[in-house]
Backbone as CSV, one residue per row, in Angstrom:
resi,resn,N_x,N_y,N_z,CA_x,CA_y,CA_z,C_x,C_y,C_z
1,MET,0.635,-1.234,-0.215,-0.319,0.007,0.134,0.738,1.286,0.092
2,ASN,2.048,1.233,0.423,2.902,2.610,0.859,3.512,2.403,-0.679
3,SER,3.697,1.851,-1.313,4.581,1.623,-2.779,4.182,2.244,-3.692
4,ILE,4.458,3.588,-4.293,3.789,4.501,-5.166,4.505,4.697,-6.380
5,THR,3.620,3.881,-7.298,4.340,4.037,-8.910,4.193,5.256,-9.076
6,ILE,2.936,6.154,-8.986,2.255,7.520,-9.390,3.118,8.762,-8.918
7,ASN,4.507,9.063,-9.532,4.877,10.329,-8.988,4.977,11.593,-9.806
8,ARG,3.776,11.751,-10.558,3.699,12.897,-11.188,2.025,13.441,-11.288
9,ILE,1.793,14.256,-10.566,0.385,14.653,-10.334,-0.127,15.884,-11.047
10,ILE,-0.546,15.924,-11.843,-1.133,17.208,-12.512,-2.745,17.934,-11.819
11,LEU,-2.777,19.030,-11.016,-4.116,19.040,-10.701,-4.692,20.156,-11.451
12,LEU,-5.954,19.909,-12.144,-7.026,20.491,-12.723,-8.083,21.233,-11.978
13,GLY,-8.654,22.597,-12.500,-9.795,22.893,-11.623,-9.840,24.222,-11.435
14,PHE,-11.043,24.810,-11.043,-11.492,26.462,-11.104,-11.004,26.492,-9.676
15,ARG,-10.370,27.938,-9.536,-10.170,28.723,-8.389,-11.600,28.224,-7.236
16,TYR,-10.469,28.377,-6.219,-11.547,28.049,-4.870,-11.630,26.427,-4.996
17,CYS,-10.867,25.604,-5.593,-11.352,24.093,-5.586,-10.339,23.026,-4.759
18,GLY,-9.258,23.882,-4.125,-8.457,23.338,-3.128,-7.390,22.699,-3.805
19,LYS,-6.917,23.298,-4.619,-5.712,22.818,-5.649,-4.266,22.816,-4.755
20,THR,-4.220,24.103,-4.222,-3.170,24.163,-3.487,-2.967,23.650,-2.335
21,THR,-4.170,23.469,-1.411,-4.173,23.111,0.131,-4.033,21.770,-0.101
22,ILE,-5.235,21.125,-1.106,-5.087,19.472,-1.094,-3.500,18.897,-1.884
23,GLY,-3.092,19.668,-2.670,-1.861,19.308,-3.522,-0.792,19.299,-2.521
24,LEU,-0.856,20.426,-1.551,0.601,20.468,-0.717,0.508,19.310,0.321
25,GLN,-0.705,18.629,0.578,-0.849,17.614,1.920,-0.678,16.419,0.804
26,ILE,-0.897,16.092,-0.146,-0.594,15.164,-1.376,1.093,14.978,-1.269
27,ALA,1.162,16.244,-1.424,3.302,16.320,-1.448,3.604,16.037,-0.388
28,LYS,3.522,16.148,0.679,3.858,16.426,1.856,3.858,14.738,2.388
29,LYS,2.573,14.002,2.097,2.367,12.525,2.325,3.208,11.996,1.907
30,ASN,3.611,11.876,0.650,4.113,11.176,-0.365,5.410,11.332,-0.797
31,GLY,6.268,12.693,-0.196,7.430,13.163,0.062,7.933,13.564,-1.449
32,LEU,6.588,14.260,-2.127,6.802,14.816,-3.421,7.170,16.385,-3.717
33,LYS,7.896,16.926,-4.545,7.740,18.118,-4.682,6.393,19.128,-5.139
34,PHE,5.852,20.381,-4.567,4.922,20.611,-5.065,5.333,22.080,-5.846
35,VAL,4.693,22.053,-6.597,4.648,23.422,-7.271,3.192,23.926,-7.622
36,ASP,3.000,25.252,-7.378,2.044,26.155,-7.802,2.228,26.988,-8.796
37,LEU,1.733,26.973,-10.254,2.116,27.662,-11.426,1.556,28.913,-10.808
38,ASP,0.858,29.295,-10.471,0.426,30.996,-10.070,1.547,31.356,-9.292
39,ALA,1.923,30.580,-8.016,3.119,31.158,-7.386,4.480,31.580,-7.780
40,GLU,4.850,30.040,-8.873,5.748,30.341,-9.612,5.818,31.535,-10.377
41,ILE,4.674,31.545,-11.091,4.639,32.745,-12.133,5.043,34.274,-11.034
42,GLU,4.539,34.617,-9.765,4.763,35.593,-9.438,5.991,35.698,-8.757
43,LYS,6.734,34.484,-8.672,8.157,34.767,-8.086,9.267,35.264,-9.456
44,ASN,8.804,34.467,-10.458,9.303,35.017,-12.008,9.344,35.874,-11.921
45,GLU,8.028,36.826,-11.822,7.593,37.937,-12.546,8.090,38.952,-11.553
46,GLY,8.028,38.870,-10.143,8.263,39.832,-9.258,7.244,40.720,-9.009
47,GLN,5.983,40.140,-9.025,4.694,40.853,-8.940,3.308,39.795,-8.579
48,LYS,2.213,40.323,-8.230,0.873,39.498,-8.004,0.663,39.200,-9.563
49,ILE,-0.163,38.443,-9.459,-0.774,38.095,-10.814,-1.874,38.904,-11.245
50,ALA,-2.868,39.538,-10.119,-3.457,40.936,-10.268,-2.855,41.915,-10.740
51,GLU,-1.595,42.086,-10.522,-0.886,43.232,-11.052,-0.272,42.839,-12.452
52,ILE,0.125,41.516,-12.683,0.465,41.530,-14.463,-0.701,41.110,-15.141
53,VAL,-1.982,40.699,-14.806,-3.201,41.067,-15.459,-3.460,42.415,-15.585
54,LYS,-3.243,43.250,-14.623,-3.686,44.444,-14.558,-3.007,45.497,-15.943
55,LYS,-1.757,44.764,-15.686,-0.850,45.735,-16.741,-0.803,45.011,-18.234
56,ASN,-0.974,44.007,-18.008,-0.601,43.130,-19.487,-1.769,42.402,-19.772
57,GLY,-2.555,42.112,-19.119,-4.006,41.366,-20.077,-3.876,39.982,-19.600
58,TRP,-5.154,39.391,-19.640,-5.343,37.974,-19.585,-4.196,37.087,-20.605
59,LYS,-4.211,37.764,-21.773,-3.576,36.930,-22.800,-1.913,36.194,-22.607
60,TYR,-1.288,38.008,-21.864,0.217,37.935,-21.869,0.447,36.799,-20.729
61,PHE,-0.618,36.834,-19.393,-0.288,35.869,-18.162,-0.695,34.501,-18.926
62,ARG,-1.400,34.351,-19.755,-1.928,32.765,-19.844,-0.374,32.010,-20.954
63,LYS,0.153,33.139,-21.440,1.489,32.496,-22.233,2.271,32.134,-20.988
64,LEU,2.485,33.532,-20.019,3.698,32.964,-18.995,3.028,31.461,-18.341
65,GLU,1.718,31.320,-17.884,1.338,30.200,-17.501,1.791,28.936,-18.386
66,PHE,1.219,28.741,-19.584,1.877,27.771,-20.611,3.499,27.649,-20.287
67,GLU,4.154,28.697,-20.342,5.588,28.011,-20.617,5.933,27.973,-19.156
68,CYS,5.382,28.064,-17.977,5.673,27.635,-16.767,5.508,26.177,-16.772
69,TYR,4.193,25.963,-17.165,3.496,24.670,-17.545,4.496,23.501,-18.245
70,LYS,5.027,23.972,-19.249,6.095,23.356,-20.046,7.354,22.791,-19.130
71,SER,7.657,23.733,-18.725,9.153,23.771,-17.615,9.041,22.353,-16.762
72,TYR,7.977,22.267,-16.200,7.909,21.005,-15.287,7.205,19.797,-15.784
73,ILE,6.935,19.715,-17.035,6.168,18.785,-17.414,7.309,17.493,-17.612
74,ASN,8.068,17.456,-17.813,9.109,16.104,-17.723,9.638,15.654,-16.474
75,ASP,9.236,16.362,-15.347,10.027,16.302,-14.203,9.203,15.328,-13.271
76,ASP,9.924,14.342,-12.601,9.481,13.084,-11.699,9.140,13.568,-10.245
77,ASN,8.426,12.865,-9.439,8.334,13.099,-8.008,7.756,14.519,-7.998
78,ILE,6.593,14.943,-8.251,6.097,16.375,-8.314,4.504,16.429,-8.352
79,VAL,3.949,17.383,-8.012,2.399,17.715,-7.749,2.651,19.129,-8.361
80,VAL,1.788,19.209,-9.714,1.793,20.645,-10.434,-0.019,21.249,-10.383
81,SER,0.056,22.022,-9.355,-1.071,22.913,-9.295,-1.027,23.699,-10.760
82,CYS,-2.264,23.404,-11.133,-2.592,24.595,-12.607,-3.418,25.289,-12.121
83,GLY,-3.204,26.785,-12.613,-4.365,27.819,-12.165,-5.680,27.730,-12.609
84,GLY,-6.751,27.988,-12.283,-7.910,27.816,-12.362,-8.713,28.110,-14.062
85,GLY,-7.724,28.988,-14.479,-8.001,29.269,-16.137,-7.409,28.255,-17.024
86,PHE,-6.685,27.557,-16.305,-5.642,26.710,-17.428,-6.007,25.724,-18.411
87,ALA,-7.883,25.256,-18.190,-8.247,24.686,-19.187,-8.503,25.350,-20.390
88,VAL,-8.634,26.896,-19.930,-9.061,27.469,-21.162,-7.917,28.345,-21.950
89,ASN,-6.628,28.138,-21.550,-5.500,28.397,-22.182,-5.412,28.565,-23.338
90,GLU,-5.385,29.349,-23.941,-5.476,29.018,-25.760,-4.183,28.276,-26.216
91,TYR,-3.138,28.372,-25.318,-1.787,28.099,-26.082,-1.768,26.570,-25.384
92,PHE,-2.327,26.197,-24.631,-2.492,24.733,-23.915,-3.724,23.836,-24.501
93,LEU,-4.596,24.595,-25.304,-5.545,24.150,-25.933,-5.292,23.530,-27.106
94,LYS,-4.129,24.360,-27.594,-3.604,24.180,-29.156,-2.561,22.611,-28.897
95,GLU,-2.187,22.491,-27.971,-1.458,21.502,-27.784,-1.630,20.272,-26.729
96,GLU,-2.965,20.419,-26.376,-3.367,19.654,-25.279,-3.392,18.433,-24.927
97,LYS,-3.622,17.410,-26.595,-3.365,16.220,-26.809,-1.863,16.029,-26.729
98,GLU,-1.329,16.581,-26.730,0.492,16.396,-26.620,0.991,16.274,-25.705
99,PHE,0.323,17.465,-24.977,1.161,17.582,-23.837,0.558,16.901,-22.465
100,LEU,-0.726,16.324,-23.028,-1.272,15.381,-21.607,-0.880,14.039,-21.785
101,LYS,-0.805,13.741,-23.092,-0.128,12.267,-23.053,1.278,12.132,-23.125
102,ALA,2.203,13.410,-23.117,3.121,13.208,-22.689,3.632,13.165,-21.319
103,GLU,2.710,13.259,-20.460,2.857,13.084,-18.940,2.798,11.382,-18.851
104,LYS,3.960,11.060,-17.760,3.709,9.688,-17.370,2.873,9.469,-15.953
105,GLY,2.569,10.621,-15.628,1.797,10.602,-14.204,0.357,10.561,-14.396
106,ILE,-0.613,11.453,-13.666,-1.815,11.422,-13.355,-2.534,12.652,-13.490
107,LYS,-3.599,12.662,-13.943,-4.059,14.398,-14.260,-5.660,14.027,-12.851
108,MET,-5.427,15.014,-12.288,-6.784,15.006,-11.363,-7.469,16.193,-11.467
109,LEU,-8.609,16.193,-11.888,-9.755,16.760,-12.251,-10.470,17.544,-10.513
110,PHE,-10.200,18.790,-9.647,-10.777,18.798,-8.744,-12.427,19.698,-8.863
111,GLU,-13.659,19.199,-8.123,-14.457,20.311,-8.886,-15.603,19.911,-7.430
112,ILE,-16.034,21.228,-7.199,-16.713,21.591,-5.950,-18.125,22.220,-6.411
113,ASP,-19.420,22.117,-5.581,-20.441,22.408,-5.943,-20.451,23.833,-5.908
114,GLU,-21.478,24.619,-6.353,-21.741,26.256,-6.408,-21.638,26.791,-4.788
115,LYS,-22.345,25.869,-4.151,-22.510,26.172,-2.534,-21.431,26.730,-1.842
116,ALA,-20.391,25.486,-2.396,-19.035,25.604,-1.709,-18.226,26.565,-2.398
117,LEU,-18.323,26.854,-3.610,-17.255,28.168,-4.157,-18.070,29.308,-3.803
118,ILE,-19.464,29.266,-3.681,-19.671,30.704,-3.070,-18.985,31.083,-1.406
119,GLU,-19.010,29.913,-0.476,-18.728,30.133,0.973,-17.081,30.259,0.772
120,ARG,-16.425,29.793,-0.188,-14.997,29.871,-0.202,-14.885,30.975,-0.664
121,ILE,-15.690,31.659,-1.478,-15.247,33.432,-2.256,-15.414,34.266,-0.952
122,LYS,-16.560,34.104,-0.166,-16.497,35.198,1.047,-15.444,35.087,1.787
123,LYS,-14.658,34.060,2.141,-13.745,34.260,2.953,-12.342,34.370,2.214
124,SER,-12.264,33.895,1.029,-11.169,34.794,0.187,-11.371,35.433,-1.089
125,TYR,-11.604,36.294,-1.104,-12.282,36.999,-2.752,-10.897,37.956,-3.592
126,LEU,-9.930,38.206,-2.810,-9.146,39.024,-3.403,-8.099,38.372,-4.594
127,ARG,-8.963,38.267,-5.784,-8.481,37.350,-6.462,-8.497,38.419,-7.937
128,PRO,-7.955,38.292,-8.904,-7.772,38.987,-9.894,-9.584,38.824,-10.931
129,SER,-10.151,39.764,-11.364,-11.611,39.454,-11.922,-11.101,38.788,-12.975
130,LEU,-11.908,37.531,-13.523,-11.758,37.317,-15.047,-12.548,37.805,-15.885
131,LEU,-13.142,38.724,-15.868,-13.520,39.766,-16.962,-13.142,40.986,-16.957
132,GLY,-12.309,41.106,-16.010,-11.355,42.336,-16.182,-12.418,43.666,-15.474
133,LYS,-13.246,43.259,-14.686,-14.290,44.231,-14.060,-13.857,44.197,-12.276
134,ASN,-12.922,44.689,-12.073,-12.537,44.626,-10.717,-13.618,45.436,-9.856
135,SER,-13.807,44.597,-8.815,-14.851,45.250,-7.518,-14.550,44.597,-6.295
136,ASN,-14.973,45.548,-5.341,-14.897,45.213,-3.969,-16.242,44.858,-3.798
137,ASN,-17.344,44.931,-4.562,-18.400,44.316,-3.836,-18.525,42.990,-4.320
138,ILE,-19.004,42.236,-3.352,-18.381,40.685,-2.885,-19.963,40.294,-3.574
139,ASN,-20.808,40.400,-3.695,-22.225,39.880,-4.561,-21.798,39.778,-5.886
140,LYS,-21.177,41.232,-6.499,-20.876,41.358,-7.753,-19.410,39.967,-8.294
141,ILE,-18.867,39.834,-7.234,-17.775,39.031,-7.297,-18.328,37.474,-7.224
142,ILE,-18.982,37.270,-6.623,-19.848,36.100,-6.212,-20.585,35.763,-7.767
143,THR,-21.480,36.362,-8.297,-22.016,36.223,-9.405,-21.072,35.963,-10.685
144,GLU,-20.199,36.913,-10.811,-19.055,36.476,-11.620,-18.542,35.142,-11.538
145,ASN,-18.083,34.462,-10.499,-16.946,33.874,-10.660,-18.094,32.293,-10.442
146,ALA,-19.126,32.368,-9.765,-20.435,31.469,-10.434,-20.822,31.333,-11.683
147,THR,-21.016,32.554,-12.335,-21.423,32.159,-13.967,-20.489,31.459,-14.822
148,ILE,-18.991,31.987,-14.546,-17.644,31.443,-15.162,-17.646,29.976,-14.788
149,TYR,-18.225,29.959,-13.314,-17.849,28.515,-12.964,-18.749,27.357,-13.974
150,ARG,-19.645,27.744,-13.920,-20.766,27.107,-14.758,-20.200,26.836,-16.260
151,GLN,-19.570,27.674,-16.848,-19.201,27.714,-18.207,-17.806,26.764,-18.438
152,ARG,-16.993,26.862,-17.495,-15.909,26.069,-17.481,-16.356,24.738,-16.910
153,LYS,-17.156,24.436,-16.119,-17.061,23.139,-15.797,-17.505,21.898,-16.853
154,GLN,-18.245,22.757,-18.300,-18.081,21.432,-19.254,-16.901,21.650,-19.684
155,LEU,-16.543,22.632,-20.301,-14.856,22.636,-20.444,-13.682,21.654,-20.148
156,TYR,-13.742,21.553,-18.770,-13.391,20.733,-17.741,-13.334,19.307,-18.245
157,ASN,-14.486,19.094,-18.046,-15.237,17.259,-18.466,-14.536,17.034,-19.551
158,THR,-14.242,17.663,-20.615,-14.079,17.271,-21.670,-12.464,17.203,-21.612
159,LEU,-11.576,17.273,-20.695,-10.170,16.896,-20.549,-9.624,15.786,-20.621
160,ASP,-8.728,15.431,-20.978,-7.960,14.010,-20.660,-7.676,13.679,-18.967
161,PHE,-8.745,14.118,-18.397,-8.370,13.944,-16.828,-8.487,12.344,-16.654
162,ASP,-7.915,11.754,-15.722,-7.891,10.285,-15.338,-8.801,10.403,-14.076
163,ILE,-8.722,10.929,-13.008,-9.571,11.176,-12.014,-10.275,12.309,-11.629
164,LYS,-11.412,12.179,-11.269,-12.371,13.451,-10.863,-12.733,13.354,-9.593
165,ILE,-12.781,14.218,-8.422,-12.279,14.370,-7.109,-13.435,15.418,-6.706
166,ASP,-14.473,15.090,-5.888,-15.327,16.100,-5.379,-14.673,16.853,-4.160
167,THR,-14.507,17.940,-4.195,-13.666,18.726,-3.112,-14.343,19.658,-2.467
168,SER,-15.699,19.431,-2.340,-16.864,20.334,-2.154,-16.516,20.284,-0.116
169,HIS,-16.324,19.269,0.656,-16.294,19.502,1.994,-15.127,20.309,2.477
170,GLU,-15.649,21.223,3.243,-14.689,22.136,4.304,-13.595,21.197,4.943
171,ASN,-13.919,20.116,5.273,-12.853,19.409,5.770,-12.091,18.305,5.142
172,PHE,-12.245,18.690,3.642,-11.154,17.763,3.055,-9.927,17.371,3.378
173,THR,-9.057,18.337,3.853,-7.919,18.314,4.179,-7.572,17.655,5.210
174,ASN,-8.665,18.139,6.316,-8.218,17.591,7.859,-8.683,16.151,7.511
175,ALA,-9.622,15.443,6.751,-9.908,14.296,6.836,-8.455,13.350,5.939
176,MET,-7.636,14.265,5.268,-6.647,13.404,4.725,-5.766,13.428,5.653
177,LYS,-5.238,14.416,6.750,-4.699,14.440,7.899,-4.955,13.619,8.599
178,ASN,-5.884,13.406,9.112,-6.404,12.462,10.239,-6.749,11.067,9.901
179,ASN,-6.272,10.531,8.447,-6.550,9.295,7.878,-8.193,9.105,8.231
180,SER,-8.985,9.845,7.874,-10.465,9.451,8.013,-11.140,10.144,6.600
181,LEU,-10.484,10.015,5.593,-11.202,10.212,4.217,-11.921,8.971,3.766
182,PHE,-13.119,9.237,3.232,-13.763,7.871,2.905,-14.603,8.252,1.291
183,CYS,-14.608,7.313,0.412,-15.163,7.805,-0.855,-16.313,6.556,-1.508
184,VAL,-16.795,7.037,-2.402,-17.679,6.012,-3.273,-16.617,6.297,-4.600
185,VAL,-16.364,5.153,-5.532,-15.506,5.288,-6.118,-16.357,4.570,-7.408
186,GLY,-16.479,5.036,-8.523,-17.371,4.208,-9.828,-16.921,5.283,-11.018
187,ASN,-17.626,4.705,-12.301,-17.827,5.571,-13.471,-18.630,4.888,-14.113
188,PRO,-20.031,5.932,-14.241,-20.209,7.291,-13.530,-20.044,7.133,-12.108
189,VAL,-20.195,8.434,-11.473,-20.478,8.361,-9.935,-21.019,9.670,-9.476
190,TRP,-20.904,10.442,-10.213,-21.288,11.951,-10.028,-22.831,12.064,-9.452
191,HIS,-23.428,11.493,-9.950,-25.034,11.427,-9.445,-25.515,10.741,-7.817
192,SER,-24.194,10.187,-7.716,-24.344,9.802,-6.148,-24.779,10.356,-4.917
193,LEU,-25.904,10.032,-4.351,-26.373,10.332,-2.928,-25.456,9.985,-1.894
194,SER,-24.536,8.999,-1.834,-24.094,8.739,-0.905,-23.325,9.731,0.105
195,PRO,-22.401,10.769,-0.539,-21.373,11.410,0.327,-22.731,12.356,1.309
196,LYS,-23.807,12.785,0.478,-24.707,13.469,1.434,-25.564,12.683,2.729
197,ILE,-25.672,11.172,2.384,-25.925,10.557,3.365,-24.835,10.399,4.511
198,HIS,-23.549,9.841,4.035,-22.615,9.565,4.886,-22.115,10.958,5.879
199,ASN,-22.097,12.136,5.082,-21.542,13.055,6.043,-22.757,13.904,7.011
200,VAL,-24.033,13.472,6.821,-25.184,13.891,7.436,-24.819,12.868,9.032
201,ILE,-24.522,11.730,8.609,-24.063,10.780,9.533,-22.955,11.157,10.358
202,TYR,-22.137,11.192,10.118,-20.745,11.665,10.490,-20.962,13.026,11.405
203,SER,-21.369,14.087,11.042,-22.060,14.933,11.714,-22.625,14.828,12.968
204,LYS,-23.910,13.785,12.891,-24.624,13.597,13.530,-24.143,12.941,15.189
205,PHE,-23.443,11.765,14.914,-22.121,11.436,15.642,-21.081,12.108,16.132
206,GLY,-20.827,12.967,15.975,-19.846,14.444,16.095,-18.524,13.902,15.635
207,LEU,-18.248,13.182,14.530,-17.280,12.792,13.832,-16.610,13.745,12.831
208,LYS,-16.274,14.716,13.117,-15.816,16.041,12.718,-14.696,16.334,11.606
209,ASN,-14.008,15.180,11.823,-12.862,15.291,10.874,-13.096,13.970,9.755
210,PHE,-14.398,13.244,9.640,-14.377,12.272,8.582,-15.192,12.784,7.602
211,VAL,-14.835,12.715,6.450,-15.598,13.026,5.416,-15.599,11.871,3.916
212,TYR,-16.555,12.017,3.695,-17.177,10.743,2.574,-17.204,11.931,1.177
213,THR,-16.380,11.369,0.102,-17.191,12.204,-1.212,-16.828,11.315,-2.070
214,LYS,-16.823,11.645,-3.539,-16.938,10.689,-4.241,-15.928,11.117,-5.455
215,ILE,-15.369,10.012,-6.134,-13.937,9.797,-6.827,-14.656,9.025,-8.312
216,GLU,-14.358,9.914,-9.465,-14.824,8.962,-10.506,-13.421,8.913,-11.542
217,ILE,-13.186,7.373,-11.525,-12.146,7.240,-12.091,-11.786,6.613,-13.430
218,LYS,-11.248,6.878,-13.997,-11.407,6.420,-15.740,-11.265,4.754,-15.944
219,GLU,-11.503,4.057,-16.500,-11.381,2.954,-16.426,-9.813,2.085,-16.378
220,LYS,-9.208,2.887,-17.550,-8.149,2.590,-17.968,-6.950,2.761,-16.856
221,ARG,-7.561,3.413,-15.750,-6.764,4.260,-14.562,-7.071,3.190,-13.569
222,PHE,-8.490,2.453,-13.305,-8.751,1.636,-12.425,-7.731,0.588,-11.773
223,SER,-6.784,0.233,-12.450,-5.818,-0.842,-11.802,-4.743,-0.234,-10.863
224,GLN,-4.773,0.964,-11.113,-3.937,1.648,-10.263,-4.427,2.662,-8.687
225,VAL,-5.923,1.952,-8.582,-6.517,2.562,-7.460,-5.914,2.528,-6.094
226,LYS,-5.311,1.310,-5.771,-4.291,1.404,-4.781,-3.285,2.669,-4.367
227,GLN,-2.652,2.877,-5.842,-1.634,4.065,-5.454,-2.809,5.495,-5.399
228,ILE,-3.839,5.230,-5.814,-4.806,6.779,-6.029,-5.039,6.637,-4.403
229,MET,-5.469,5.642,-3.786,-6.013,5.760,-2.137,-4.777,6.112,-1.606
230,SER,-3.497,5.825,-1.619,-2.445,5.991,-1.055,-2.080,7.587,-1.261
231,LEU,-2.313,7.992,-2.360,-1.804,9.467,-2.446,-2.961,10.306,-1.722
232,LEU,-4.122,9.730,-2.053,-5.006,10.901,-1.120,-5.142,10.162,0.358
233,ALA,-4.644,9.649,0.688,-5.105,8.888,2.165,-6.407,8.368,2.534
234,ILE,-6.906,8.048,1.439,-8.225,7.382,1.615,-8.154,6.128,2.713
235,LYS,-9.177,6.180,3.420,-8.808,5.036,4.534,-10.128,3.875,4.276
236,GLY,-11.271,4.254,3.480,-12.086,3.205,2.950,-12.872,3.583,1.661
237,ALA,-13.381,2.363,0.848,-14.481,3.241,-0.445,-15.253,2.203,-0.270
238,SER,-16.646,2.834,-0.792,-17.931,2.046,-1.408,-16.917,1.808,-2.909
239,ILE,-17.249,0.505,-3.622,-16.944,0.392,-5.172,-18.353,0.249,-5.513
240,THR,-18.609,0.744,-6.734,-19.897,1.020,-7.719,-19.819,0.474,-8.786
241,SER,-20.607,0.105,-9.627,-20.194,0.156,-11.015,-19.429,1.060,-11.908
242,PRO,-18.266,0.299,-12.625,-18.537,-1.114,-13.426,-17.182,-1.883,-12.625
243,PHE,-16.798,-1.499,-11.445,-15.647,-1.977,-10.582,-15.845,-3.019,-9.523
244,LYS,-17.067,-3.402,-9.232,-17.186,-4.587,-8.349,-16.291,-5.861,-8.552
245,GLN,-16.312,-6.326,-9.958,-15.651,-7.260,-10.110,-13.964,-6.881,-9.858
246,GLU,-13.903,-6.087,-10.739,-12.573,-5.639,-11.060,-11.634,-5.360,-9.887
247,ILE,-12.242,-5.011,-8.851,-11.545,-4.404,-7.584,-10.985,-5.837,-6.860
248,MET,-11.501,-6.657,-7.061,-11.262,-8.370,-6.475,-9.686,-8.476,-6.836
249,LYS,-9.476,-8.150,-7.897,-8.180,-8.493,-8.391,-6.931,-7.667,-7.834
250,ILE,-7.306,-6.756,-7.170,-6.502,-5.645,-6.770,-6.346,-5.857,-5.546
251,VAL,-7.432,-5.925,-4.340,-7.479,-5.618,-3.008,-6.338,-7.207,-2.210
252,ASP,-6.206,-6.863,-1.241,-4.984,-7.818,-0.898,-5.838,-8.853,-0.246
253,CYS,-6.701,-8.375,0.330,-7.638,-9.886,1.289,-9.312,-9.728,0.812
254,VAL,-9.822,-10.723,0.169,-11.343,-10.739,-0.237,-12.033,-11.970,0.873
255,ASP,-12.896,-11.434,1.767,-13.736,-12.115,2.453,-14.242,-13.617,1.859
256,GLU,-14.698,-14.460,2.553,-15.160,-15.617,1.805,-16.789,-15.559,1.096
257,LYS,-17.545,-14.199,1.838,-19.039,-14.237,1.320,-18.819,-13.435,-0.241
258,SER,-17.747,-12.759,0.015,-17.278,-11.797,-1.362,-17.057,-12.858,-2.628
259,LYS,-16.122,-13.706,-2.297,-15.731,-14.889,-3.203,-16.952,-15.558,-3.449
260,LYS,-17.775,-15.712,-2.571,-18.921,-16.553,-3.503,-20.138,-16.228,-4.194
261,ILE,-20.156,-14.392,-4.075,-20.995,-13.616,-4.758,-20.116,-13.343,-5.975
262,GLY,-19.001,-13.081,-5.870,-18.095,-12.947,-7.166,-18.132,-11.511,-7.286
263,ALA,-18.211,-10.474,-6.019,-18.219,-9.074,-6.357,-17.788,-8.346,-5.017
264,VAL,-17.245,-7.340,-5.046,-16.754,-6.611,-3.753,-17.202,-5.068,-4.017
265,ASN,-17.971,-4.761,-2.705,-18.350,-3.342,-2.932,-17.724,-2.281,-1.686
266,THR,-17.282,-3.071,-0.746,-16.819,-2.022,0.508,-15.063,-2.485,0.627
267,ILE,-14.323,-1.774,0.682,-12.916,-1.927,0.611,-12.492,-0.763,2.030
268,PHE,-11.250,-1.333,2.723,-10.870,-0.342,3.348,-9.446,-0.885,3.798
269,VAL,-8.792,0.269,4.449,-6.898,-0.173,4.843,-7.208,-0.313,5.592
270,GLY,-6.299,-1.568,6.455,-6.158,-2.239,7.775,-5.006,-1.393,8.244
271,ASN,-4.767,-1.729,9.587,-3.750,-1.059,10.322,-2.510,-1.554,9.807
272,ASP,-2.836,-2.611,9.040,-1.454,-3.554,8.336,-1.150,-2.797,7.232
273,GLY,-1.776,-2.266,6.864,-1.634,-1.127,5.309,-1.861,-2.045,3.991
274,LYS,-2.810,-3.361,4.363,-3.383,-4.134,3.263,-4.889,-3.784,3.332
275,ILE,-5.256,-3.931,1.989,-6.888,-3.466,1.695,-7.681,-4.527,1.908
276,TYR,-9.061,-4.585,1.930,-9.579,-5.692,2.742,-11.014,-5.745,2.037
277,GLY,-11.254,-6.631,1.150,-12.882,-6.076,0.496,-13.842,-7.025,1.043
278,TYR,-14.906,-6.460,0.991,-16.154,-7.100,1.303,-17.281,-6.718,0.522
279,ASN,-18.443,-7.500,0.571,-19.789,-7.153,0.394,-20.724,-7.410,1.058
280,THR,-21.556,-6.119,1.023,-22.483,-6.007,2.023,-23.847,-5.565,1.072
281,ASP,-24.026,-5.918,-0.271,-25.076,-5.669,-1.131,-25.792,-7.113,-0.517
282,TRP,-25.487,-8.324,-0.192,-26.526,-9.316,-0.210,-26.775,-9.281,1.217
């Protein structure tokens, strides 16, 4: 379980979705270097992104962003957090297939619901306007970001990502730190109501750092689910279609009932580091 072969992680997603905080936690836990493209650009340019955009415009910034991204594309043992607008970067889109396929690692798409987006904007909204209409009016900032997020979500989902993770929960990073992150894994899985049910129960029983989320994994990547769980410090997962049979080949131990049924729908990481599989459907 501690043997990680995935050593290059590219994080995609809208601003406020947690790429920096979660990316830092992934890097720290797994001994990887963390690079935030926005922070790197600010360091290289000697000024904040808001100032760069104000002086030179978004097109200039997008070129800087793409060049910065290219400089890390062949590095190993690294987590790269791309800016919220990277998916609409014209320089990236022209060569998207080439650059995404060139990576030997894994591409994670973080997605949050609109309610979580609004709450995070209220806590930290000092970011450059995406439409060039800088304002201190919080309602205008929320409206602008929410509108653009709805538009970009469609584009994000056309990218060749390997896994999509719902990072809406405010305690997501704390759950990673406290070994209390759980999820439902499948494809498709975004329709699942399991996170709402589990998180209500966690709250009812005072399990403040327990978080249950959803992760959609492309079928071509499911064979690496053990490494993905380790990277994200996932303690346990519900397994749904189409992976209930495939997971039996991956877990370390399967109980007798699951063997007779021929499917596993629940897994967890034991204190010995092994992944145990069970079937609760019956």
